[in-house]
N, C-alpha and C positions, 0 to 999 in steps of 0.2 A: 603720514602713514596711519592706517587705521589700527593703532596700537592701544592697548588698555589692559589693566590688571584688576583683578577682584578676588575677594576671599569671603567665604561665608561659613559661619559656625552656628549651630542651633541645637536646642534641646526642647523636645515637646513632651508634655505630660498630659494624661487624660484620666478622669475619674467618672465612671458611669454607674448610676444607681438604676438597676433594671426596674421596670414597672411592677409595683406591688402596692397593695392598699390604695389604689387610685393615684399613686404619686411616683414620679421619676425625675431625674435630673442628669445633666451632663455638664461636667466642669472640665475646662481645658486651660492649660497654661503653656506659653511658648516664650523661651528666652532665645534670642538670636542676635547676631552681630554681622552685618554686611559691610565690608570695606571695599573701596575701589578708588581709582584715580580718574575715572571718566564715566559717569553714570549715563548721561544722555549722549546719543549719537547724532541727533538732529536738533535743530533749534526749537525745542518743545517747551522749554521753561527758562525763565530768568533766574529762578531760585537757586539752581545749581547749574551754572553755565556749561555748555558742552565744550567750549574751548578752554584750555588750561590757561593759567596765568602766564606761564612761560613754556612754550612748546619744546624748549631744549632741556627742561627739567620737569618731566612728567611726575617724577617721584615726589616732588614738592606738593602735588595735589592729592597724595594718598591720605585718606580720611574715611570717616564713616560715610557710607553711601547715602544718597538721597532716598534710597529704597529701604534704608535701615529703620526698623521698628523694634527697639530693644526688648520691650516686654509687651505681651498680649495675654490678657486674662478674660475668659468668658464663663458665665454660668447660665444655664438654660433649664429652669424647672418647669414641670408640667403637672397639673392636678385636675382630676376629673371629680366633679361634685355629683355623686350618684346616690344620694339619700332617696329613700322610698323606691328603690329599684325593684322591690318585690310587692309594691302596692299597686293601686289601680293606675290606669292610663293617665288620668288627670294629674294626680300627684307626681307621678314619675316624669311627665313631660312639662308640666307647668312650673314645678318647683325645682326639680333636679335636672340632671342631664346638662350640666354646664362644664365647659372645658376652659381652664385658665392657663395660659402659658406666658412666659416672659424671657427676656434675654438681657443680661447686663454685660457690657463690653468695656474693658479698659485697654487702651493701647498707647504706647509711648509716641511722642510727636515726631514728625519729620523735622530734620534740621536743614537750614538753608544757609547760603553763603553771603556774608556781608561784603558789599563791593564799594569801591570808590566812585565808580561811574565815569572815570576819566582814564586816559592812558598813563597811569602812574609810572609804569616801568619803561615807557618810551619805546615800545615795540610795535607801535602803530595799530594796537588792538586794545580796546577798553573793555571787552566783554568779560574777561575773567579777573581783572585787576582787583585785588582785595584791599581791605582797610587795615589800619594800624590798630592794635588791641591794647587798651590800657587795663591790665588785670584788676586794678583797684576801682575801676569805674562801675557805674550802675548798668546792669545787663541790657536794658532796653532803651538806653540813652546813647545817642550818637552826636557827632559834631562835625561841622565843616572846619576849615582851617583858614588862617590869615597868613599870606606870604610876607616874609621880611627880608630886607637886605642886610649887609654887614653892619650898617649903622643902626639896625633895629627899627627901621622905618618900614611902614606898609607900602608894598609895591603891587602893581597889577599882576594877576595870574599870568604865567608864561613869560614874565620879564626875565631877562638874562642875569639880573643882579640878585635873584633869589638865592638865599643860602640856608633858610630855615622856614618852618611852618609852625604856627602856634594854634592850638585847638581853641575854638571859640567857646566851647563848653568844657571846662576842666574836669568835671566829674563823669564824662562820657566814657563808656566802655569801648565804643567803636569810633575811630577818628579817620576821616578821609585822608588817604595817602595822596599828597599833592604831587604834581608833575615832577618826576625824578626821584621821589621818595621810595624807599624800600619797605613795603608793608610786611608786618610780621603776623598778620591775621591768617588763620587756617581756613580750610574749606569746610563748609557745613558746620557752623558753630552756633547759629541762632535758632532756637526752637520755635516751631509753630505751636498751635494748641494741641494738647493731648486729647484723645478720644475717651470720653466717660459717658456712656450712653445706655439708656434703658428703653427697650421695646416691650410692648404689652399687647396681648390678644385675648379677647373674651369671646367665647363661642357658645351658642345655645343649640341643642339638638332636639328635634322632635321626631319620635318614632311614628311613622305612618303605618307601615306593616312590619312584619318580621324581617323582611329583607330590604325595606326602603325607609330612608329617613331624610329629613330636611334640616339643613343647618343654616343658621344666620348668625352673624357676628361682626365684630369690628376690630381693627388693629390700629395701634398708634406707634409710629416710629419716632424715636426721641420723645418719649411720653411727656417729659417735663419741659420740653422746648428749651433745653439747655444749649446756648450758642456754642458751637465747636468749630473754630476756624482752623480746620485740620489741613487744608490744602487739597483734600480729596473727599470722596463721598463715604459716609459711614454705613449706608445701607444699599449701596449699588456699586457695581464695578465699572459702569460706563462713565467716561469723563464728562464733567459738567461744562467745561470750557477748555479751549486750547491755552495752556499756560503762557505761550509766547505772546498772547494778546494782553496779558496782565501787565500793567506798568511795573517798572523796576523800583518804584519809589519806596516800598517797604523794606528793601534790602540795601538802599543806598545810604551810606554814612553821611550825615549832615542834612538829609532831606527832611522837610517838615513832617512827612508821613512815614518816617522810619519806624518800623515795628508795628504800624497800624494795619495789620493784616485784615482787621475787621472791615476796613474800607474797600477791600478788593476781592475778598474770598467769600465763598458760600458759607453761611453759618450753619448749614444742615438743620434747618428749622423743622419743627414737628410736621409729620405727615399723617393724615387720618384716612383709613380705608374702611369701607363697608363691603361685606361679602355675603353671598347667599348661594347655596348649592343643594342639589338633590343627589343623594348617593343611593345607588341601587345595584 
């Protein structure tokens, strides 16, 4: 059945300084919390599987949504350098008439679901099976397991004599739930990188006549080239790739690439743009 539940709460605040003395700014802050039990409706991402761990217990998947971004803060100042505005054409156009703008953005990360990668709960579907959580373990450390029989001896995976699993890495936070094990891990518990980004634009204006001017400038998105493995784009709304094509390795407990989102996601590296235009 196409069933699902969601809830959203939000608070948005904005502070605007109107343009005066060649300076203005816009500050915005949003607190929000999106919760659901079924974010994706198609196979668009491994990070939050569209299929639940147990189709007969959808409530067990209730958690923060993959779309949840708890905090977002932006500040966008703009300044016009207009010295010598009443002087001659050369001083006004060669020295002054600069426009400087920037934007700083902070945003909470997306959370993803740590998975076992096998059919842990024996329902013939490994897509949504989650891991076992050790609260005392290190957050970005995971572990595979060794199956044991009643005598404490190691046996092959899937053997009928298995009675327990032992974590290979004792200090791991996330431990693979072996076949038949009951995982206690929740949905969407592992964070990707947060957004902390600065964009900058510098523009020079030349007055040609009273009603015509020429502008030339440059923009830098992610000015300091700060790697941000956010899982989405920080300066664009278009998808960079189909998430279903990204391997599940970074979210599989016990995988050597667990938590290595830098190996699979776009870092949102710096982009530079030059622009020129005539305004009339």
